[in-house]
N, CA, C and O atoms as a Tripos MOL2 file, in Angstrom:
@<TRIPOS>MOLECULE
protein
  316   315    79     0     0
PROTEIN
NO_CHARGES

@<TRIPOS>ATOM
      1 N          93.4210  -41.7870   29.4250 N.3       1 MET1
      2 CA         93.7990  -40.4430   29.0280 C.3       1 MET1
      3 C          92.6100  -39.5070   29.2670 C.2       1 MET1
      4 O          91.5390  -39.7070   28.6940 O.2       1 MET1
      5 N          92.7890  -38.5290   30.0760 N.am      2 ALA2
      6 CA         91.7190  -37.5990   30.4080 C.3       2 ALA2
      7 C          91.6800  -36.4340   29.4180 C.2       2 ALA2
      8 O          92.7130  -35.9630   28.9410 O.2       2 ALA2
      9 N          90.4980  -35.9980   29.1340 N.am      3 GLU3
     10 CA         90.2760  -34.8300   28.2830 C.3       3 GLU3
     11 C          89.9310  -33.6490   29.1820 C.2       3 GLU3
     12 O          89.7310  -33.8240   30.3840 O.2       3 GLU3
     13 N          89.8600  -32.4530   28.6110 N.am      4 THR4
     14 CA         89.5070  -31.2880   29.4060 C.3       4 THR4
     15 C          88.1660  -30.7160   28.9370 C.2       4 THR4
     16 O          87.8120  -30.7840   27.7600 O.2       4 THR4
     17 N          87.4440  -30.1580   29.8930 N.am      5 CYS5
     18 CA         86.1640  -29.5210   29.6160 C.3       5 CYS5
     19 C          86.4160  -28.2690   28.7720 C.2       5 CYS5
     20 O          87.3450  -27.5100   29.0480 O.2       5 CYS5
     21 N          85.6020  -28.0560   27.7610 N.am      6 LYS6
     22 CA         85.7620  -26.9130   26.8620 C.3       6 LYS6
     23 C          85.5700  -25.5810   27.5860 C.2       6 LYS6
     24 O          86.1870  -24.5850   27.2090 O.2       6 LYS6
     25 N          84.7240  -25.5480   28.6180 N.am      7 THR7
     26 CA         84.4120  -24.3000   29.3040 C.3       7 THR7
     27 C          85.3320  -24.0300   30.4950 C.2       7 THR7
     28 O          85.9890  -22.9900   30.5550 O.2       7 THR7
     29 N          85.3760  -24.9650   31.4370 N.am      8 CYS8
     30 CA         86.1280  -24.7160   32.6790 C.3       8 CYS8
     31 C          87.5470  -25.2750   32.6550 C.2       8 CYS8
     32 O          88.3210  -25.0190   33.5780 O.2       8 CYS8
     33 N          87.8980  -26.0220   31.6360 N.am      9 LYS9
     34 CA         89.2300  -26.6020   31.4490 C.3       9 LYS9
     35 C          89.6050  -27.6470   32.4990 C.2       9 LYS9
     36 O          90.7750  -28.0050   32.6290 O.2       9 LYS9
     37 N          88.6140  -28.1380   33.2460 N.am     10 LYS10
     38 CA         88.8450  -29.1820   34.2390 C.3      10 LYS10
     39 C          89.0090  -30.5190   33.5170 C.2      10 LYS10
     40 O          88.3120  -30.7830   32.5370 O.2      10 LYS10
     41 N          89.9230  -31.3620   33.9940 N.am     11 GLU11
     42 CA         90.1100  -32.6800   33.3930 C.3      11 GLU11
     43 C          88.9400  -33.5780   33.7570 C.2      11 GLU11
     44 O          88.5290  -33.6460   34.9150 O.2      11 GLU11
     45 N          88.4050  -34.2700   32.7470 N.am     12 VAL12
     46 CA         87.2770  -35.1720   32.9570 C.3      12 VAL12
     47 C          87.5140  -36.4830   32.2210 C.2      12 VAL12
     48 O          88.1260  -36.5100   31.1530 O.2      12 VAL12
     49 N          87.0250  -37.5590   32.8030 N.am     13 GLU13
     50 CA         87.1100  -38.8800   32.1740 C.3      13 GLU13
     51 C          85.9250  -39.1150   31.2450 C.2      13 GLU13
     52 O          86.0630  -39.7490   30.1990 O.2      13 GLU13
     53 N          84.7520  -38.5960   31.6360 N.am     14 SER14
     54 CA         83.5620  -38.7210   30.8050 C.3      14 SER14
     55 C          82.7100  -37.4810   31.0240 C.2      14 SER14
     56 O          82.8640  -36.7770   32.0220 O.2      14 SER14
     57 N          81.8210  -37.2240   30.0920 N.am     15 GLY15
     58 CA         80.9850  -36.0350   30.2210 C.3      15 GLY15
     59 C          79.9930  -35.9380   29.0910 C.2      15 GLY15
     60 O          79.5460  -36.9520   28.5550 O.2      15 GLY15
     61 N          79.6510  -34.7320   28.7320 N.am     16 ILE16
     62 CA         78.6740  -34.4500   27.6900 C.3      16 ILE16
     63 C          79.4270  -34.0340   26.4290 C.2      16 ILE16
     64 O          80.2820  -33.1500   26.4670 O.2      16 ILE16
     65 N          79.0990  -34.6790   25.3190 N.am     17 PHE17
     66 CA         79.7510  -34.3790   24.0560 C.3      17 PHE17
     67 C          78.8120  -33.6280   23.1320 C.2      17 PHE17
     68 O          77.6210  -33.9340   23.0730 O.2      17 PHE17
     69 N          79.3320  -32.6540   22.4160 N.am     18 LEU18
     70 CA         78.6150  -32.0010   21.3290 C.3      18 LEU18
     71 C          79.3780  -32.2960   20.0530 C.2      18 LEU18
     72 O          80.6030  -32.1810   20.0160 O.2      18 LEU18
     73 N          78.6670  -32.6690   19.0190 N.am     19 SER19
     74 CA         79.3370  -32.9770   17.7620 C.3      19 SER19
     75 C          79.8380  -31.6920   17.1130 C.2      19 SER19
     76 O          79.2750  -30.6210   17.3410 O.2      19 SER19
     77 N          80.8790  -31.7910   16.3160 N.am     20 PRO20
     78 CA         81.4390  -30.5970   15.6800 C.3      20 PRO20
     79 C          80.4900  -30.0080   14.6430 C.2      20 PRO20
     80 O          79.7280  -30.7320   14.0040 O.2      20 PRO20
     81 N          80.5440  -28.6860   14.4830 N.am     21 GLN21
     82 CA         79.7210  -28.0130   13.4940 C.3      21 GLN21
     83 C          80.4180  -27.9460   12.1440 C.2      21 GLN21
     84 O          79.7640  -27.8900   11.1020 O.2      21 GLN21
     85 N          81.7320  -27.9520   12.1650 N.am     22 PHE22
     86 CA         82.5120  -27.8130   10.9450 C.3      22 PHE22
     87 C          83.4710  -28.9910   10.8110 C.2      22 PHE22
     88 O          83.8060  -29.6350   11.8050 O.2      22 PHE22
     89 N          83.9060  -29.2690    9.6070 N.am     23 SER23
     90 CA         84.7630  -30.4300    9.3620 C.3      23 SER23
     91 C          86.1270  -30.3100   10.0360 C.2      23 SER23
     92 O          86.7340  -31.3290   10.3640 O.2      23 SER23
     93 N          86.6210  -29.0980   10.2490 N.am     24 ASP24
     94 CA         87.9310  -28.9200   10.8730 C.3      24 ASP24
     95 C          87.8550  -28.7390   12.3910 C.2      24 ASP24
     96 O          88.8640  -28.4610   13.0390 O.2      24 ASP24
     97 N          86.6610  -28.8970   12.9490 N.am     25 GLU25
     98 CA         86.4680  -28.7160   14.3820 C.3      25 GLU25
     99 C          86.4140  -30.0740   15.0720 C.2      25 GLU25
    100 O          85.9300  -31.0470   14.4940 O.2      25 GLU25
    101 N          86.9070  -30.1420   16.2990 N.am     26 LYS26
    102 CA         86.8850  -31.3820   17.0680 C.3      26 LYS26
    103 C          85.5820  -31.4990   17.8490 C.2      26 LYS26
    104 O          84.8230  -30.5370   17.9610 O.2      26 LYS26
    105 N          85.3350  -32.6820   18.3830 N.am     27 VAL27
    106 CA         84.1840  -32.9080   19.2530 C.3      27 VAL27
    107 C          84.4010  -32.1110   20.5390 C.2      27 VAL27
    108 O          85.5080  -32.0750   21.0770 O.2      27 VAL27
    109 N          83.3450  -31.4770   21.0210 N.am     28 LEU28
    110 CA         83.4400  -30.6680   22.2290 C.3      28 LEU28
    111 C          83.0040  -31.4910   23.4380 C.2      28 LEU28
    112 O          81.9670  -32.1540   23.3960 O.2      28 LEU28
    113 N          83.7850  -31.4520   24.5090 N.am     29 LEU29
    114 CA         83.4970  -32.2020   25.7190 C.3      29 LEU29
    115 C          83.2410  -31.2330   26.8730 C.2      29 LEU29
    116 O          83.9780  -30.2650   27.0570 O.2      29 LEU29
    117 N          82.1940  -31.5010   27.6410 N.am     30 PHE30
    118 CA         81.8480  -30.6760   28.7960 C.3      30 PHE30
    119 C          81.6900  -31.5780   30.0100 C.2      30 PHE30
    120 O          81.2300  -32.7140   29.8930 O.2      30 PHE30
    121 N          82.0710  -31.0690   31.1730 N.am     31 CYS31
    122 CA         81.9900  -31.8700   32.3980 C.3      31 CYS31
    123 C          80.5750  -31.9060   32.9610 C.2      31 CYS31
    124 O          80.2360  -32.8200   33.7120 O.2      31 CYS31
    125 N          79.7340  -30.9140   32.6080 N.am     32 SER32
    126 CA         78.3760  -30.8740   33.1500 C.3      32 SER32
    127 C          77.4550  -30.1070   32.2080 C.2      32 SER32
    128 O          77.9080  -29.4470   31.2730 O.2      32 SER32
    129 N          76.1450  -30.2070   32.4730 N.am     33 ASP33
    130 CA         75.1750  -29.4230   31.6910 C.3      33 ASP33
    131 C          75.3980  -27.9290   31.8940 C.2      33 ASP33
    132 O          75.1870  -27.1330   30.9790 O.2      33 ASP33
    133 N          75.8210  -27.5560   33.0840 N.am     34 LYS34
    134 CA         76.0810  -26.1470   33.3870 C.3      34 LYS34
    135 C          77.1710  -25.5890   32.4580 C.2      34 LYS34
    136 O          77.0150  -24.5040   31.8990 O.2      34 LYS34
    137 N          78.2540  -26.3210   32.3000 N.am     35 CYS35
    138 CA         79.3430  -25.8810   31.4190 C.3      35 CYS35
    139 C          78.8900  -25.8460   29.9620 C.2      35 CYS35
    140 O          79.2350  -24.9260   29.2210 O.2      35 CYS35
    141 N          78.1200  -26.8470   29.5570 N.am     36 LYS36
    142 CA         77.6070  -26.8890   28.1840 C.3      36 LYS36
    143 C          76.7070  -25.6840   27.9210 C.2      36 LYS36
    144 O          76.8360  -25.0300   26.8870 O.2      36 LYS36
    145 N          75.7970  -25.3870   28.8480 N.am     37 ASP37
    146 CA         74.9010  -24.2450   28.6870 C.3      37 ASP37
    147 C          75.6630  -22.9260   28.6640 C.2      37 ASP37
    148 O          75.3130  -22.0150   27.9130 O.2      37 ASP37
    149 N          76.7000  -22.8250   29.4830 N.am     38 GLU38
    150 CA         77.5210  -21.6070   29.5080 C.3      38 GLU38
    151 C          78.2140  -21.3990   28.1610 C.2      38 GLU38
    152 O          78.2650  -20.2800   27.6510 O.2      38 GLU38
    153 N          78.7440  -22.4770   27.5900 N.am     39 TYR39
    154 CA         79.3950  -22.4030   26.2800 C.3      39 TYR39
    155 C          78.3960  -21.9630   25.2060 C.2      39 TYR39
    156 O          78.7110  -21.1230   24.3630 O.2      39 TYR39
    157 N          77.2020  -22.5340   25.2430 N.am     40 ILE40
    158 CA         76.1740  -22.1870   24.2570 C.3      40 ILE40
    159 C          75.7470  -20.7290   24.4200 C.2      40 ILE40
    160 O          75.5260  -20.0380   23.4250 O.2      40 ILE40
    161 N          75.6300  -20.2540   25.6600 N.am     41 LYS41
    162 CA         75.2760  -18.8470   25.8920 C.3      41 LYS41
    163 C          76.3070  -17.9050   25.2920 C.2      41 LYS41
    164 O          75.9530  -16.8870   24.6970 O.2      41 LYS41
    165 N          77.5780  -18.2450   25.4470 N.am     42 VAL42
    166 CA         78.6450  -17.4100   24.8880 C.3      42 VAL42
    167 C          78.5350  -17.3850   23.3620 C.2      42 VAL42
    168 O          78.6560  -16.3280   22.7440 O.2      42 VAL42
    169 N          78.3080  -18.5340   22.7680 N.am     43 LYS43
    170 CA         78.1690  -18.6060   21.3100 C.3      43 LYS43
    171 C          76.9540  -17.8150   20.8350 C.2      43 LYS43
    172 O          77.0320  -17.1000   19.8360 O.2      43 LYS43
    173 N          75.8300  -17.9390   21.5470 N.am     44 ILE44
    174 CA         74.6080  -17.2340   21.1760 C.3      44 ILE44
    175 C          74.8050  -15.7210   21.3090 C.2      44 ILE44
    176 O          74.3330  -14.9550   20.4680 O.2      44 ILE44
    177 N          75.4940  -15.3010   22.3530 N.am     45 GLU45
    178 CA         75.7590  -13.8610   22.5430 C.3      45 GLU45
    179 C          76.6040  -13.3240   21.3930 C.2      45 GLU45
    180 O          76.3700  -12.2170   20.9070 O.2      45 GLU45
    181 N          77.5890  -14.1100   20.9600 N.am     46 ARG46
    182 CA         78.4310  -13.6890   19.8310 C.3      46 ARG46
    183 C          77.5990  -13.5550   18.5680 C.2      46 ARG46
    184 O          77.7630  -12.5970   17.8120 O.2      46 ARG46
    185 N          76.7060  -14.5090   18.3340 N.am     47 ILE47
    186 CA         75.8200  -14.4470   17.1700 C.3      47 ILE47
    187 C          74.9050  -13.2360   17.2730 C.2      47 ILE47
    188 O          74.6770  -12.5370   16.2850 O.2      47 ILE47
    189 N          74.3800  -12.9870   18.4740 N.am     48 LYS48
    190 CA         73.4720  -11.8640   18.7010 C.3      48 LYS48
    191 C          74.1390  -10.5300   18.3550 C.2      48 LYS48
    192 O          73.5100   -9.6560   17.7580 O.2      48 LYS48
    193 N          75.4040  -10.3760   18.7280 N.am     49 VAL49
    194 CA         76.1340   -9.1280   18.4970 C.3      49 VAL49
    195 C          76.6070   -9.0050   17.0490 C.2      49 VAL49
    196 O          76.4560   -7.9490   16.4350 O.2      49 VAL49
    197 N          77.1790  -10.0780   16.5030 N.am     50 GLU50
    198 CA         77.7960  -10.0060   15.1850 C.3      50 GLU50
    199 C          76.8380  -10.2880   14.0250 C.2      50 GLU50
    200 O          77.0500   -9.7970   12.9160 O.2      50 GLU50
    201 N          75.7920  -11.0690   14.2720 N.am     51 TYR51
    202 CA         74.8610  -11.4590   13.2130 C.3      51 TYR51
    203 C          73.4150  -11.3190   13.6960 C.2      51 TYR51
    204 O          72.7420  -12.3320   13.8910 O.2      51 TYR51
    205 N          72.9240  -10.1070   13.8930 N.am     52 PRO52
    206 CA         71.5830   -9.9290   14.4730 C.3      52 PRO52
    207 C          70.4490  -10.5360   13.6440 C.2      52 PRO52
    208 O          69.4760  -11.0320   14.2120 O.2      52 PRO52
    209 N          70.5540  -10.5080   12.3260 N.am     53 LYS53
    210 CA         69.4970  -11.1070   11.4970 C.3      53 LYS53
    211 C          69.4540  -12.6200   11.6900 C.2      53 LYS53
    212 O          68.3770  -13.2090   11.7850 O.2      53 LYS53
    213 N          70.6130  -13.2370   11.7480 N.am     54 TYR54
    214 CA         70.6690  -14.6750   11.9650 C.3      54 TYR54
    215 C          70.1640  -15.0220   13.3660 C.2      54 TYR54
    216 O          69.5030  -16.0430   13.5550 O.2      54 TYR54
    217 N          70.4740  -14.1800   14.3400 N.am     55 TYR55
    218 CA         69.9920  -14.3940   15.7040 C.3      55 TYR55
    219 C          68.4670  -14.3870   15.7360 C.2      55 TYR55
    220 O          67.8570  -15.2110   16.4170 O.2      55 TYR55
    221 N          67.8540  -13.4670   15.0100 N.am     56 ASN56
    222 CA         66.3900  -13.4270   14.9530 C.3      56 ASN56
    223 C          65.8170  -14.7040   14.3440 C.2      56 ASN56
    224 O          64.7810  -15.1960   14.7900 O.2      56 ASN56
    225 N          66.4860  -15.2380   13.3290 N.am     57 LYS57
    226 CA         66.0620  -16.5090   12.7420 C.3      57 LYS57
    227 C          66.1970  -17.6360   13.7620 C.2      57 LYS57
    228 O          65.3450  -18.5220   13.8310 O.2      57 LYS57
    229 N          67.2550  -17.6000   14.5440 N.am     58 LEU58
    230 CA         67.4480  -18.6090   15.5870 C.3      58 LEU58
    231 C          66.3130  -18.5630   16.5940 C.2      58 LEU58
    232 O          65.8020  -19.6070   16.9990 O.2      58 LEU58
    233 N          65.9170  -17.3770   16.9980 N.am     59 ILE59
    234 CA         64.8230  -17.2150   17.9560 C.3      59 ILE59
    235 C          63.5440  -17.8310   17.3900 C.2      59 ILE59
    236 O          62.8450  -18.5740   18.0790 O.2      59 ILE59
    237 N          63.2480  -17.5150   16.1350 N.am     60 LYS60
    238 CA         62.0250  -18.0460   15.5210 C.3      60 LYS60
    239 C          62.0720  -19.5620   15.4080 C.2      60 LYS60
    240 O          61.0910  -20.2370   15.7180 O.2      60 LYS60
    241 N          63.1970  -20.1000   14.9700 N.am     61 SER61
    242 CA         63.2850  -21.5450   14.7770 C.3      61 SER61
    243 C          63.3480  -22.2890   16.1080 C.2      61 SER61
    244 O          62.9480  -23.4510   16.1810 O.2      61 SER61
    245 N          63.8390  -21.6460   17.1480 N.am     62 SER62
    246 CA         63.9570  -22.3160   18.4420 C.3      62 SER62
    247 C          62.5980  -22.5620   19.0900 C.2      62 SER62
    248 O          62.4840  -23.3700   20.0110 O.2      62 SER62
    249 N          61.5730  -21.8700   18.6130 N.am     63 LYS63
    250 CA         60.2390  -22.0440   19.1770 C.3      63 LYS63
    251 C          59.5600  -23.3250   18.6870 C.2      63 LYS63
    252 O          58.5330  -23.7380   19.2260 O.2      63 LYS63
    253 N          60.1390  -23.9420   17.6710 N.am     64 SER64
    254 CA         59.5710  -25.1960   17.1760 C.3      64 SER64
    255 C          59.9120  -26.3380   18.1370 C.2      64 SER64
    256 O          60.8260  -26.2140   18.9520 O.2      64 SER64
    257 N          59.1950  -27.4200   18.0430 N.am     65 GLU65
    258 CA         59.4150  -28.5630   18.9380 C.3      65 GLU65
    259 C          60.7720  -29.2170   18.7330 C.2      65 GLU65
    260 O          61.3210  -29.8130   19.6600 O.2      65 GLU65
    261 N          61.3120  -29.1110   17.5400 N.am     66 LYS66
    262 CA         62.5930  -29.7430   17.2280 C.3      66 LYS66
    263 C          63.7390  -29.1460   18.0330 C.2      66 LYS66
    264 O          64.7110  -29.8400   18.3280 O.2      66 LYS66
    265 N          63.6400  -27.8800   18.3900 N.am     67 ASN67
    266 CA         64.7410  -27.1850   19.0400 C.3      67 ASN67
    267 C          64.4150  -26.7800   20.4680 C.2      67 ASN67
    268 O          64.7500  -25.6660   20.8730 O.2      67 ASN67
    269 N          63.7790  -27.6390   21.2360 N.am     68 GLU68
    270 CA         63.3910  -27.2920   22.5970 C.3      68 GLU68
    271 C          64.5960  -26.9550   23.4700 C.2      68 GLU68
    272 O          64.5190  -26.0300   24.2780 O.2      68 GLU68
    273 N          65.7020  -27.6760   23.3310 N.am     69 ASP69
    274 CA         66.8890  -27.3950   24.1350 C.3      69 ASP69
    275 C          67.4400  -26.0060   23.8400 C.2      69 ASP69
    276 O          67.7750  -25.2560   24.7570 O.2      69 ASP69
    277 N          67.5300  -25.6710   22.5640 N.am     70 LEU70
    278 CA         68.0170  -24.3580   22.1810 C.3      70 LEU70
    279 C          67.0790  -23.2740   22.6880 C.2      70 LEU70
    280 O          67.5330  -22.2200   23.1330 O.2      70 LEU70
    281 N          65.7740  -23.5210   22.6250 N.am     71 PHE71
    282 CA         64.7940  -22.5530   23.1030 C.3      71 PHE71
    283 C          64.9950  -22.2940   24.5970 C.2      71 PHE71
    284 O          64.9290  -21.1460   25.0380 O.2      71 PHE71
    285 N          65.2370  -23.3420   25.3760 N.am     72 GLU72
    286 CA         65.4600  -23.1850   26.8100 C.3      72 GLU72
    287 C          66.6970  -22.3380   27.0860 C.2      72 GLU72
    288 O          66.6690  -21.4690   27.9580 O.2      72 GLU72
    289 N          67.7680  -22.5800   26.3610 N.am     73 VAL73
    290 CA         68.9950  -21.8070   26.5410 C.3      73 VAL73
    291 C          68.7740  -20.3520   26.1550 C.2      73 VAL73
    292 O          69.2510  -19.4480   26.8400 O.2      73 VAL73
    293 N          68.0490  -20.1200   25.0570 N.am     74 LEU74
    294 CA         67.7760  -18.7480   24.6380 C.3      74 LEU74
    295 C          66.9110  -18.0260   25.6650 C.2      74 LEU74
    296 O          67.1180  -16.8380   25.9130 O.2      74 LEU74
    297 N          65.9670  -18.7060   26.2540 N.am     75 GLN75
    298 CA         65.1120  -18.0880   27.2670 C.3      75 GLN75
    299 C          65.9360  -17.7290   28.5110 C.2      75 GLN75
    300 O          65.7270  -16.6670   29.0980 O.2      75 GLN75
    301 N          66.8580  -18.5900   28.9170 N.am     76 LYS76
    302 CA         67.7290  -18.2930   30.0450 C.3      76 LYS76
    303 C          68.6110  -17.0890   29.7380 C.2      76 LYS76
    304 O          68.8960  -16.2730   30.6140 O.2      76 LYS76
    305 N          69.0400  -16.9910   28.4720 N.am     77 ASP77
    306 CA         69.9210  -15.9050   28.0380 C.3      77 ASP77
    307 C          69.2010  -14.5550   28.1150 C.2      77 ASP77
    308 O          69.8360  -13.5370   28.3910 O.2      77 ASP77
    309 N          67.9130  -14.5330   27.8790 N.am     78 ARG78
    310 CA         67.1450  -13.2860   27.8810 C.3      78 ARG78
    311 C          66.8820  -12.7530   29.2730 C.2      78 ARG78
    312 O          66.6190  -11.5600   29.4270 O.2      78 ARG78
    313 N          66.9430  -13.5940   30.2920 N.am     79 LYS79
    314 CA         66.6180  -13.1750   31.6660 C.3      79 LYS79
    315 C          67.7150  -12.3650   32.2840 C.2      79 LYS79
    316 O          67.5960  -11.9380   33.4330 O.2      79 LYS79
@<TRIPOS>BOND
     1     1     2 1
     2     2     3 1
     3     3     4 2
     4     3     5 am
     5     5     6 1
     6     6     7 1
     7     7     8 2
     8     7     9 am
     9     9    10 1
    10    10    11 1
    11    11    12 2
    12    11    13 am
    13    13    14 1
    14    14    15 1
    15    15    16 2
    16    15    17 am
    17    17    18 1
    18    18    19 1
    19    19    20 2
    20    19    21 am
    21    21    22 1
    22    22    23 1
    23    23    24 2
    24    23    25 am
    25    25    26 1
    26    26    27 1
    27    27    28 2
    28    27    29 am
    29    29    30 1
    30    30    31 1
    31    31    32 2
    32    31    33 am
    33    33    34 1
    34    34    35 1
    35    35    36 2
    36    35    37 am
    37    37    38 1
    38    38    39 1
    39    39    40 2
    40    39    41 am
    41    41    42 1
    42    42    43 1
    43    43    44 2
    44    43    45 am
    45    45    46 1
    46    46    47 1
    47    47    48 2
    48    47    49 am
    49    49    50 1
    50    50    51 1
    51    51    52 2
    52    51    53 am
    53    53    54 1
    54    54    55 1
    55    55    56 2
    56    55    57 am
    57    57    58 1
    58    58    59 1
    59    59    60 2
    60    59    61 am
    61    61    62 1
    62    62    63 1
    63    63    64 2
    64    63    65 am
    65    65    66 1
    66    66    67 1
    67    67    68 2
    68    67    69 am
    69    69    70 1
    70    70    71 1
    71    71    72 2
    72    71    73 am
    73    73    74 1
    74    74    75 1
    75    75    76 2
    76    75    77 am
    77    77    78 1
    78    78    79 1
    79    79    80 2
    80    79    81 am
    81    81    82 1
    82    82    83 1
    83    83    84 2
    84    83    85 am
    85    85    86 1
    86    86    87 1
    87    87    88 2
    88    87    89 am
    89    89    90 1
    90    90    91 1
    91    91    92 2
    92    91    93 am
    93    93    94 1
    94    94    95 1
    95    95    96 2
    96    95    97 am
    97    97    98 1
    98    98    99 1
    99    99   100 2
   100    99   101 am
   101   101   102 1
   102   102   103 1
   103   103   104 2
   104   103   105 am
   105   105   106 1
   106   106   107 1
   107   107   108 2
   108   107   109 am
   109   109   110 1
   110   110   111 1
   111   111   112 2
   112   111   113 am
   113   113   114 1
   114   114   115 1
   115   115   116 2
   116   115   117 am
   117   117   118 1
   118   118   119 1
   119   119   120 2
   120   119   121 am
   121   121   122 1
   122   122   123 1
   123   123   124 2
   124   123   125 am
   125   125   126 1
   126   126   127 1
   127   127   128 2
   128   127   129 am
   129   129   130 1
   130   130   131 1
   131   131   132 2
   132   131   133 am
   133   133   134 1
   134   134   135 1
   135   135   136 2
   136   135   137 am
   137   137   138 1
   138   138   139 1
   139   139   140 2
   140   139   141 am
   141   141   142 1
   142   142   143 1
   143   143   144 2
   144   143   145 am
   145   145   146 1
   146   146   147 1
   147   147   148 2
   148   147   149 am
   149   149   150 1
   150   150   151 1
   151   151   152 2
   152   151   153 am
   153   153   154 1
   154   154   155 1
   155   155   156 2
   156   155   157 am
   157   157   158 1
   158   158   159 1
   159   159   160 2
   160   159   161 am
   161   161   162 1
   162   162   163 1
   163   163   164 2
   164   163   165 am
   165   165   166 1
   166   166   167 1
   167   167   168 2
   168   167   169 am
   169   169   170 1
   170   170   171 1
   171   171   172 2
   172   171   173 am
   173   173   174 1
   174   174   175 1
   175   175   176 2
   176   175   177 am
   177   177   178 1
   178   178   179 1
   179   179   180 2
   180   179   181 am
   181   181   182 1
   182   182   183 1
   183   183   184 2
   184   183   185 am
   185   185   186 1
   186   186   187 1
   187   187   188 2
   188   187   189 am
   189   189   190 1
   190   190   191 1
   191   191   192 2
   192   191   193 am
   193   193   194 1
   194   194   195 1
   195   195   196 2
   196   195   197 am
   197   197   198 1
   198   198   199 1
   199   199   200 2
   200   199   201 am
   201   201   202 1
   202   202   203 1
   203   203   204 2
   204   203   205 am
   205   205   206 1
   206   206   207 1
   207   207   208 2
   208   207   209 am
   209   209   210 1
   210   210   211 1
   211   211   212 2
   212   211   213 am
   213   213   214 1
   214   214   215 1
   215   215   216 2
   216   215   217 am
   217   217   218 1
   218   218   219 1
   219   219   220 2
   220   219   221 am
   221   221   222 1
   222   222   223 1
   223   223   224 2
   224   223   225 am
   225   225   226 1
   226   226   227 1
   227   227   228 2
   228   227   229 am
   229   229   230 1
   230   230   231 1
   231   231   232 2
   232   231   233 am
   233   233   234 1
   234   234   235 1
   235   235   236 2
   236   235   237 am
   237   237   238 1
   238   238   239 1
   239   239   240 2
   240   239   241 am
   241   241   242 1
   242   242   243 1
   243   243   244 2
   244   243   245 am
   245   245   246 1
   246   246   247 1
   247   247   248 2
   248   247   249 am
   249   249   250 1
   250   250   251 1
   251   251   252 2
   252   251   253 am
   253   253   254 1
   254   254   255 1
   255   255   256 2
   256   255   257 am
   257   257   258 1
   258   258   259 1
   259   259   260 2
   260   259   261 am
   261   261   262 1
   262   262   263 1
   263   263   264 2
   264   263   265 am
   265   265   266 1
   266   266   267 1
   267   267   268 2
   268   267   269 am
   269   269   270 1
   270   270   271 1
   271   271   272 2
   272   271   273 am
   273   273   274 1
   274   274   275 1
   275   275   276 2
   276   275   277 am
   277   277   278 1
   278   278   279 1
   279   279   280 2
   280   279   281 am
   281   281   282 1
   282   282   283 1
   283   283   284 2
   284   283   285 am
   285   285   286 1
   286   286   287 1
   287   287   288 2
   288   287   289 am
   289   289   290 1
   290   290   291 1
   291   291   292 2
   292   291   293 am
   293   293   294 1
   294   294   295 1
   295   295   296 2
   296   295   297 am
   297   297   298 1
   298   298   299 1
   299   299   300 2
   300   299   301 am
   301   301   302 1
   302   302   303 1
   303   303   304 2
   304   303   305 am
   305   305   306 1
   306   306   307 1
   307   307   308 2
   308   307   309 am
   309   309   310 1
   310   310   311 1
   311   311   312 2
   312   311   313 am
   313   313   314 1
   314   314   315 1
   315   315   316 2
@<TRIPOS>SUBSTRUCTURE
     1 MET1         2 RESIDUE 1 A MET
     2 ALA2         6 RESIDUE 1 A ALA
     3 GLU3        10 RESIDUE 1 A GLU
     4 THR4        14 RESIDUE 1 A THR
     5 CYS5        18 RESIDUE 1 A CYS
     6 LYS6        22 RESIDUE 1 A LYS
     7 THR7        26 RESIDUE 1 A THR
     8 CYS8        30 RESIDUE 1 A CYS
     9 LYS9        34 RESIDUE 1 A LYS
    10 LYS10       38 RESIDUE 1 A LYS
    11 GLU11       42 RESIDUE 1 A GLU
    12 VAL12       46 RESIDUE 1 A VAL
    13 GLU13       50 RESIDUE 1 A GLU
    14 SER14       54 RESIDUE 1 A SER
    15 GLY15       58 RESIDUE 1 A GLY
    16 ILE16       62 RESIDUE 1 A ILE
    17 PHE17       66 RESIDUE 1 A PHE
    18 LEU18       70 RESIDUE 1 A LEU
    19 SER19       74 RESIDUE 1 A SER
    20 PRO20       78 RESIDUE 1 A PRO
    21 GLN21       82 RESIDUE 1 A GLN
    22 PHE22       86 RESIDUE 1 A PHE
    23 SER23       90 RESIDUE 1 A SER
    24 ASP24       94 RESIDUE 1 A ASP
    25 GLU25       98 RESIDUE 1 A GLU
    26 LYS26      102 RESIDUE 1 A LYS
    27 VAL27      106 RESIDUE 1 A VAL
    28 LEU28      110 RESIDUE 1 A LEU
    29 LEU29      114 RESIDUE 1 A LEU
    30 PHE30      118 RESIDUE 1 A PHE
    31 CYS31      122 RESIDUE 1 A CYS
    32 SER32      126 RESIDUE 1 A SER
    33 ASP33      130 RESIDUE 1 A ASP
    34 LYS34      134 RESIDUE 1 A LYS
    35 CYS35      138 RESIDUE 1 A CYS
    36 LYS36      142 RESIDUE 1 A LYS
    37 ASP37      146 RESIDUE 1 A ASP
    38 GLU38      150 RESIDUE 1 A GLU
    39 TYR39      154 RESIDUE 1 A TYR
    40 ILE40      158 RESIDUE 1 A ILE
    41 LYS41      162 RESIDUE 1 A LYS
    42 VAL42      166 RESIDUE 1 A VAL
    43 LYS43      170 RESIDUE 1 A LYS
    44 ILE44      174 RESIDUE 1 A ILE
    45 GLU45      178 RESIDUE 1 A GLU
    46 ARG46      182 RESIDUE 1 A ARG
    47 ILE47      186 RESIDUE 1 A ILE
    48 LYS48      190 RESIDUE 1 A LYS
    49 VAL49      194 RESIDUE 1 A VAL
    50 GLU50      198 RESIDUE 1 A GLU
    51 TYR51      202 RESIDUE 1 A TYR
    52 PRO52      206 RESIDUE 1 A PRO
    53 LYS53      210 RESIDUE 1 A LYS
    54 TYR54      214 RESIDUE 1 A TYR
    55 TYR55      218 RESIDUE 1 A TYR
    56 ASN56      222 RESIDUE 1 A ASN
    57 LYS57      226 RESIDUE 1 A LYS
    58 LEU58      230 RESIDUE 1 A LEU
    59 ILE59      234 RESIDUE 1 A ILE
    60 LYS60      238 RESIDUE 1 A LYS
    61 SER61      242 RESIDUE 1 A SER
    62 SER62      246 RESIDUE 1 A SER
    63 LYS63      250 RESIDUE 1 A LYS
    64 SER64      254 RESIDUE 1 A SER
    65 GLU65      258 RESIDUE 1 A GLU
    66 LYS66      262 RESIDUE 1 A LYS
    67 ASN67      266 RESIDUE 1 A ASN
    68 GLU68      270 RESIDUE 1 A GLU
    69 ASP69      274 RESIDUE 1 A ASP
    70 LEU70      278 RESIDUE 1 A LEU
    71 PHE71      282 RESIDUE 1 A PHE
    72 GLU72      286 RESIDUE 1 A GLU
    73 VAL73      290 RESIDUE 1 A VAL
    74 LEU74      294 RESIDUE 1 A LEU
    75 GLN75      298 RESIDUE 1 A GLN
    76 LYS76      302 RESIDUE 1 A LYS
    77 ASP77      306 RESIDUE 1 A ASP
    78 ARG78      310 RESIDUE 1 A ARG
    79 LYS79      314 RESIDUE 1 A LYS
């Protein structure tokens, strides 16, 4: 049974999984790192527009070693 990529909606047999953030949310599946990064950029942009104070906290926390992946995505988003 094939699943679909969260971003491009292409059917995939295997890919990159992100665990759910909320109890009522399903596991997110992406066909590639590109699709995963695109999804994260969209989410970050929404946070930036709707929750600017929280976005600033994200920027500060992303500079720590624990969040290197998030920091990379945020840096790409700023360019």
